[in-house]
C-alpha positions as CSV (number, residue, x, y, z in Angstrom):
1,M,-113.8,-47.9,-2.5
2,T,-114.1,-51.3,-1.9
3,Q,-113.3,-52.6,2.0
4,S,-110.6,-54.3,0.5
5,E,-109.1,-51.3,-0.8
6,S,-109.6,-49.6,2.5
7,N,-108.1,-52.2,4.5
8,N,-104.9,-52.4,1.8
9,D,-104.6,-48.8,2.1
10,Q,-104.6,-48.7,5.4
11,S,-102.1,-51.5,5.7
12,A,-99.9,-49.5,3.3
13,D,-100.3,-45.9,5.8
14,N,-99.2,-48.9,8.7
15,Q,-96.0,-50.3,7.3
16,E,-95.1,-47.0,5.9
17,S,-95.5,-45.6,9.8
18,S,-93.4,-48.9,10.6
19,S,-90.3,-48.3,8.6
20,L,-90.4,-44.1,10.1
21,D,-89.8,-45.6,13.6
22,I,-86.9,-48.0,12.8
23,P,-84.2,-45.6,13.6
24,V,-81.4,-44.7,10.6
25,E,-78.2,-44.5,11.6
26,L,-76.9,-40.5,10.5
27,R,-73.0,-40.1,11.2
28,L,-71.9,-36.8,12.8
29,K,-68.7,-35.1,11.5
30,P,-65.2,-35.3,13.8
31,N,-65.2,-33.7,17.0
32,R,-68.8,-32.4,16.7
33,Q,-70.2,-34.2,19.5
34,F,-69.9,-32.5,22.2
35,P,-72.9,-30.2,22.1
36,F,-74.5,-33.6,22.4
37,L,-73.0,-35.2,24.6
38,A,-74.5,-32.7,27.0
39,R,-77.7,-33.0,25.6
40,H,-78.5,-29.5,23.2
41,P,-81.3,-31.1,20.9
42,W,-80.5,-29.5,17.8
43,V,-78.5,-31.0,14.8
44,H,-77.6,-28.5,12.4
45,A,-76.8,-30.1,9.0
46,H,-73.3,-28.6,8.7
47,A,-72.4,-30.9,12.3
48,L,-73.5,-34.2,9.8
49,A,-71.2,-36.1,7.3
50,E,-74.4,-37.5,6.0
51,N,-76.7,-34.9,5.3
52,G,-79.5,-37.0,5.2
53,H,-81.4,-35.7,2.2
54,D,-82.8,-39.5,0.7
55,L,-84.6,-39.6,4.1
56,T,-87.9,-38.8,4.9
57,C,-89.4,-35.8,7.1
58,G,-90.5,-37.4,10.4
59,Q,-87.9,-40.3,10.2
60,V,-86.5,-41.6,13.7
61,V,-82.7,-41.4,13.1
62,D,-79.9,-42.4,15.2
63,V,-76.9,-40.1,15.9
64,I,-73.7,-41.5,15.6
65,D,-70.6,-40.0,16.5
66,H,-67.5,-40.3,14.1
67,D,-66.1,-43.0,15.4
68,G,-69.7,-45.1,15.4
69,N,-70.5,-44.3,19.4
70,W,-74.7,-43.8,19.6
71,V,-75.3,-40.2,20.5
72,G,-78.8,-39.8,21.1
73,R,-82.2,-40.2,19.3
74,G,-84.3,-38.0,17.2
75,V,-86.5,-36.9,14.5
76,V,-84.8,-35.8,10.7
77,N,-86.1,-33.4,9.0
78,P,-84.1,-33.4,5.5
79,Q,-85.3,-29.9,4.3
80,S,-84.3,-27.9,7.3
81,R,-80.9,-26.6,7.9
82,L,-81.7,-27.6,11.8
83,R,-81.6,-30.9,10.2
84,V,-82.1,-33.5,13.4
85,R,-84.1,-32.4,17.0
86,L,-83.0,-34.7,19.4
87,Y,-85.6,-35.8,22.1
88,G,-83.7,-39.1,23.7
89,F,-80.2,-39.1,25.2
90,D,-80.9,-43.3,26.5
91,Q,-81.4,-46.2,23.3
92,S,-84.0,-47.4,25.6
93,V,-86.4,-44.2,24.7
94,T,-88.7,-45.0,22.0
95,I,-90.1,-41.6,19.9
96,D,-93.9,-42.6,19.8
97,D,-97.0,-41.1,20.4
98,D,-97.1,-42.5,24.3
99,L,-93.3,-40.1,24.2
100,W,-95.1,-36.7,23.3
101,R,-98.2,-37.8,25.6
102,C,-95.8,-38.5,29.1
103,R,-93.7,-35.4,28.1
104,I,-97.1,-33.3,27.7
105,D,-98.0,-34.6,30.8
106,A,-94.8,-33.8,32.3
107,A,-95.0,-30.2,31.6
108,I,-98.5,-29.4,32.6
109,A,-97.1,-31.1,35.7
110,R,-94.3,-28.5,36.2
111,R,-96.7,-25.6,35.8
112,R,-98.4,-26.7,38.9
113,M,-95.3,-27.3,40.8
114,H,-94.9,-23.3,40.8
115,S,-98.8,-21.8,40.4
116,E,-102.4,-23.8,40.8
117,F,-104.4,-23.7,37.6
118,E,-106.9,-20.8,37.5
119,A,-109.5,-21.5,34.9
120,T,-110.2,-17.9,33.8
121,G,-106.2,-17.3,33.5
122,A,-103.4,-17.5,30.9
123,E,-99.9,-19.6,31.0
124,R,-97.3,-21.6,28.6
125,L,-98.0,-25.0,29.1
126,M,-95.2,-26.5,26.6
127,F,-92.1,-24.2,25.8
128,S,-90.8,-26.5,23.2
129,E,-86.5,-27.3,24.2
130,S,-87.1,-26.4,27.6
131,D,-89.9,-29.0,28.5
132,L,-88.1,-31.8,26.3
133,L,-90.9,-31.1,23.2
134,S,-88.5,-29.5,20.8
135,G,-90.6,-28.0,18.1
136,L,-93.9,-27.2,20.3
137,I,-95.0,-24.5,21.7
138,V,-98.3,-24.4,23.7
139,D,-100.6,-20.8,25.5
140,R,-103.8,-21.6,27.3
141,Y,-106.2,-18.6,27.2
142,A,-108.9,-19.6,29.8
143,D,-110.2,-22.7,27.6
144,C,-108.3,-22.6,24.5
145,L,-104.9,-23.5,23.8
146,S,-102.9,-21.7,21.1
147,I,-100.5,-24.0,19.4
148,Q,-97.6,-24.0,17.1
149,F,-95.5,-26.1,15.5
150,T,-92.0,-24.8,14.8
151,A,-90.2,-28.4,13.9
152,G,-91.6,-29.9,10.1
153,G,-90.6,-33.1,11.4
154,L,-92.9,-33.4,14.8
155,L,-95.8,-32.6,12.8
156,R,-96.2,-36.3,11.8
157,W,-97.6,-37.1,15.1
158,K,-99.8,-33.6,15.2
159,E,-102.8,-35.8,15.4
160,P,-102.4,-37.4,18.8
161,I,-100.4,-34.4,20.0
162,L,-103.4,-32.4,19.6
163,E,-105.8,-35.0,20.7
164,H,-103.6,-35.4,24.2
165,L,-103.4,-32.2,24.8
166,K,-107.5,-31.6,24.2
167,S,-108.5,-33.9,26.6
168,A,-105.2,-33.1,29.3
169,V,-106.6,-29.4,30.1
170,S,-109.8,-29.7,28.5
171,A,-109.8,-27.4,25.7
172,Q,-112.8,-26.0,23.9
173,H,-110.8,-24.4,21.5
174,I,-107.9,-25.3,19.5
175,M,-105.9,-22.9,17.1
176,V,-102.7,-24.7,15.3
177,R,-100.2,-22.7,13.9
178,V,-96.8,-23.0,11.7
179,D,-96.0,-19.5,10.6
180,P,-95.0,-18.2,7.2
181,K,-91.6,-17.9,8.4
182,T,-91.5,-21.5,10.6
183,A,-92.9,-22.9,7.4
184,K,-90.5,-21.8,4.7
185,H,-87.0,-22.6,7.0
186,E,-88.5,-26.1,7.3
187,G,-89.3,-27.1,3.5
188,I,-93.4,-27.1,5.1
189,E,-96.7,-25.4,4.2
190,P,-97.9,-23.0,6.5
191,I,-100.9,-23.6,8.7
192,E,-103.6,-21.9,10.4
193,E,-106.5,-23.4,11.2
194,W,-109.0,-24.2,14.5
195,Y,-108.5,-28.1,15.3
196,Q,-111.5,-29.6,14.4
197,D,-112.7,-26.7,12.9
198,N,-114.2,-25.8,16.0
199,A,-113.5,-22.2,16.2
200,P,-114.9,-19.8,18.9
201,D,-118.0,-17.9,18.3
202,T,-116.9,-14.6,20.4
203,A,-113.1,-12.7,20.7
204,I,-111.2,-15.3,23.7
205,H,-111.2,-13.5,27.7
206,Y,-109.4,-14.0,29.9
207,Q,-107.8,-12.8,33.2
208,L,-104.3,-11.7,33.6
209,N,-102.7,-8.9,36.5
210,G,-106.2,-8.4,37.5
211,L,-106.8,-6.8,34.2
212,Q,-109.8,-8.3,31.6
213,L,-108.4,-9.5,28.2
214,S,-108.9,-11.3,25.0
215,V,-106.8,-12.4,22.6
216,D,-106.7,-13.2,18.9
217,L,-105.4,-16.4,18.5
218,R,-105.8,-16.1,14.1
219,A,-103.8,-12.9,14.0
220,G,-102.4,-12.2,17.3
221,Q,-98.1,-12.7,17.6
222,K,-97.3,-16.5,17.3
223,T,-99.4,-17.5,20.2
224,G,-102.0,-15.2,20.3
225,G,-99.8,-13.0,22.8
226,Y,-96.6,-12.9,25.2
227,L,-97.2,-14.1,28.5
228,D,-93.2,-14.6,29.5
229,Q,-93.2,-10.7,30.7
230,R,-96.7,-11.0,33.1
231,L,-94.7,-11.3,36.2
232,N,-92.3,-8.1,34.9
233,H,-95.1,-6.2,34.1
234,V,-96.5,-6.2,37.5
235,A,-92.7,-6.0,39.2
236,A,-92.1,-1.9,37.0
237,A,-95.7,-0.9,37.9
238,K,-94.2,-0.9,41.6
239,Y,-91.8,1.9,40.5
240,F,-94.5,3.8,38.4
241,K,-96.7,5.0,40.8
242,D,-97.7,8.9,40.0
243,K,-95.5,9.2,37.5
244,N,-95.3,9.9,33.9
245,V,-94.1,7.1,31.5
246,L,-93.2,6.5,28.5
247,D,-94.0,2.6,27.2
248,V,-92.0,1.8,23.6
249,C,-93.4,-0.9,21.5
250,C,-95.6,-1.1,23.7
251,Y,-97.5,-3.7,21.5
252,T,-100.9,-4.3,23.5
253,G,-100.2,-2.0,26.6
254,G,-98.7,-5.2,28.6
255,F,-96.3,-2.8,31.1
256,G,-98.4,0.3,30.0
257,L,-102.0,-0.8,31.2
258,V,-100.7,-2.6,34.6
259,A,-98.5,0.4,35.1
260,A,-101.7,2.2,34.9
261,K,-103.9,-0.2,36.7
262,H,-100.8,0.6,39.6
263,G,-100.8,4.2,39.9
264,A,-99.2,5.5,37.0
265,A,-100.1,9.2,36.7
266,S,-99.9,9.2,32.7
267,I,-98.6,6.0,29.9
268,T,-98.1,7.2,26.6
269,G,-98.1,3.7,24.3
270,V,-96.1,3.8,21.0
271,D,-95.5,0.9,18.7
272,S,-95.7,0.6,15.1
273,S,-99.0,-1.7,14.2
274,Q,-102.1,-0.4,14.4
275,P,-103.7,-3.3,15.4
276,A,-101.9,-4.3,18.5
277,L,-102.6,-0.3,19.1
278,D,-105.6,-1.1,18.6
279,S,-106.5,-3.8,21.1
280,A,-104.2,-1.9,24.0
281,A,-107.3,0.8,23.6
282,A,-109.9,-1.8,23.9
283,T,-108.1,-3.3,26.8
284,A,-108.1,0.0,28.2
285,A,-111.3,0.9,28.0
286,A,-112.8,-2.4,29.0
287,N,-110.9,-2.1,32.1
288,G,-111.8,1.7,33.0
289,I,-108.2,2.7,32.2
290,T,-108.9,6.4,30.8
291,N,-104.6,7.8,31.5
292,L,-103.4,6.3,28.3
293,Q,-102.4,8.0,25.2
294,L,-101.3,5.6,22.1
295,V,-99.4,6.5,19.0
296,K,-98.1,5.1,16.0
297,E,-94.8,5.3,15.3
298,D,-91.1,3.8,14.5
299,C,-89.7,3.2,18.2
300,F,-86.5,5.3,17.0
301,D,-88.9,7.8,15.4
302,A,-90.5,8.5,18.1
303,L,-87.6,8.7,21.0
304,K,-85.6,11.0,18.7
305,R,-88.9,13.2,17.9
306,L,-89.6,13.6,21.3
307,G,-85.5,14.6,22.4
308,D,-85.9,16.8,20.0
309,A,-88.8,18.7,21.6
310,G,-87.3,18.4,24.5
311,D,-89.9,16.2,26.6
312,K,-89.0,14.5,29.5
313,F,-90.8,11.0,31.4
314,D,-90.1,10.2,34.8
315,A,-90.1,6.1,33.6
316,I,-89.6,4.8,30.2
317,I,-90.4,1.1,29.3
318,L,-88.1,-0.2,26.5
319,D,-89.6,-4.0,25.1
320,P,-88.3,-4.0,21.5
321,P,-88.6,-7.4,19.4
322,R,-86.4,-9.3,18.7
323,F,-83.5,-7.9,17.1
324,A,-80.8,-10.9,16.8
325,G,-82.5,-14.1,15.4
326,S,-78.9,-15.2,14.8
327,R,-75.4,-15.4,15.4
328,H,-74.4,-13.2,12.9
329,Q,-77.0,-10.8,13.9
330,I,-75.4,-10.1,17.1
331,D,-73.6,-7.0,16.5
332,S,-76.2,-5.0,15.0
333,A,-78.4,-6.0,17.3
334,M,-76.5,-4.8,19.9
335,R,-75.5,-0.9,17.7
336,A,-79.7,-1.2,18.0
337,Y,-80.0,-2.2,21.8
338,R,-77.4,1.2,22.0
339,R,-78.9,3.5,20.4
340,L,-82.5,2.7,21.5
341,N,-81.5,3.1,25.3
342,S,-79.4,5.9,24.6
343,L,-82.0,8.2,23.5
344,A,-84.5,6.4,26.5
345,V,-81.9,8.1,28.8
346,D,-81.9,11.5,27.3
347,L,-85.1,11.5,27.7
348,L,-85.6,10.6,31.6
349,T,-85.3,12.9,34.4
350,P,-82.9,12.8,36.9
351,G,-83.5,9.7,39.2
352,G,-86.2,8.2,37.1
353,I,-86.6,4.3,35.7
354,L,-85.9,2.8,33.2
355,V,-87.2,-0.3,32.5
356,T,-85.2,-2.5,29.4
357,C,-85.8,-5.2,27.9
358,S,-84.3,-7.8,25.3
359,C,-86.1,-11.0,24.6
360,S,-82.7,-12.0,21.9
361,G,-81.8,-14.9,22.8
362,R,-78.4,-15.0,21.0
363,V,-77.4,-11.8,23.3
364,S,-76.4,-12.7,27.0
365,R,-77.2,-10.9,30.4
366,A,-73.7,-9.7,30.3
367,E,-73.7,-8.8,27.2
368,F,-77.0,-6.7,27.4
369,L,-75.6,-5.3,31.1
370,N,-71.8,-4.3,29.3
371,M,-74.5,-2.5,26.3
372,L,-75.8,-0.6,29.1
373,L,-72.2,0.0,31.1
374,D,-71.4,1.5,27.7
375,V,-74.6,3.8,27.2
376,G,-73.9,5.2,31.0
377,R,-70.5,6.2,29.9
378,R,-71.5,7.7,26.7
379,R,-74.3,9.5,28.5
380,R,-72.8,10.8,31.7
381,R,-75.1,9.2,33.5
382,D,-75.2,6.6,36.4
383,L,-77.2,3.7,35.8
384,I,-77.9,1.8,39.2
385,I,-79.8,-1.7,38.5
386,M,-82.8,-2.1,40.5
387,E,-84.0,-5.3,40.2
388,S,-82.8,-8.1,36.8
389,L,-85.7,-10.0,35.7
390,G,-85.9,-12.7,33.3
391,P,-89.1,-14.7,32.2
392,A,-91.8,-16.1,34.1
393,P,-91.4,-19.1,35.6
394,D,-93.8,-21.1,32.9
395,H,-90.8,-20.2,30.4
396,P,-88.3,-22.6,32.2
397,V,-85.2,-22.5,31.1
398,A,-83.1,-25.8,29.4
399,V,-79.5,-26.0,30.9
400,S,-78.5,-27.7,27.8
401,C,-80.2,-25.3,25.5
402,P,-78.6,-21.7,26.5
403,E,-81.3,-20.9,24.0
404,S,-83.6,-21.1,26.2
405,N,-82.7,-18.5,28.6
406,Y,-83.5,-15.7,26.1
407,L,-85.4,-12.6,28.5
408,K,-83.9,-10.1,30.3
409,C,-85.3,-7.3,31.9
410,I,-83.3,-4.6,33.9
411,I,-85.2,-2.6,35.9
412,A,-82.8,0.5,36.8
413,Q,-82.7,3.6,38.2
414,V,-80.9,6.7,35.8
415,N,-79.1,9.1,37.6
């Protein structure tokens, strides 16, 4: 390729990028503007009078109401049912590299408001809508970052986002992912790659809750692990001293390992994932924990089996995966939560501790508590709530996006 041809290609790329930066108007259907006037960032395709199918993924758009009044500025993905993600509610906002840099810096500064930087620790640095960065999730494990893109339109700025993150936190290695489920919904290709092909030579080690931990950023869940429950692990452990504990859906042992470190008599962890159990066993060995027993089994099957055998426990932890991914699954999710908690309550000794969690954003805290009320009524047991907890502060909640208020962790005594 000649220098002239290279310059022409660069010029064409610049022109295409420039055209995508000029906002195109998309009109809402009548009376569909109210969520966005409250600054909710998601505009679904069914809310639009114009579907935007002829637009390019990553095109900057201005959403207007049916009467032509300006509502918000965002980025379109014509392949996604979540058609537009809004990033600005003032017409002075320009969606460009500088916007992402500023919001990344603001998100990092927000974390430093509640905790100092711990070089060997782990934290969530960006939490999508809660940090005004819809479609971007970033976790830090020591000097490594795990990044998940959940918005196809945001990939247009993938390079400047990754460059700024690398420099802002002095990251040595960065794993970038678009999981297959997200890719299908967004109409894009899955991604699983080390940024600039810079893969670590060994497992990534970090410290959390007094434990020496490691994470596999390629094979782990989403961004590698679950950091939202880390303070709840410690809060729950206070109730487990000298108790026999059953940890259901234990994954890599977050609750159980911390409980063991804080003096639990014994821990039985149950999960259906063998790799997760292998990770829990390796962590236990690395930290000198010897009173952890791990069982590979479905959570419902395990609880029923233990109940049929007449087993009893002083404390039970329930931290299942998300049961409700959409509003259409709420009823089935509530049935699953009711069954899971009923089986657990039957296994608890009088005065035992139940730690029960829900990470389903579609299920409200009130609905979850009403489920527990029903479980107590049906099982003729009194449930006394000791603590009603949410995620760690590095998982903030955007008032304008109630879906970000997803995690419930209830610690209750069952009499």
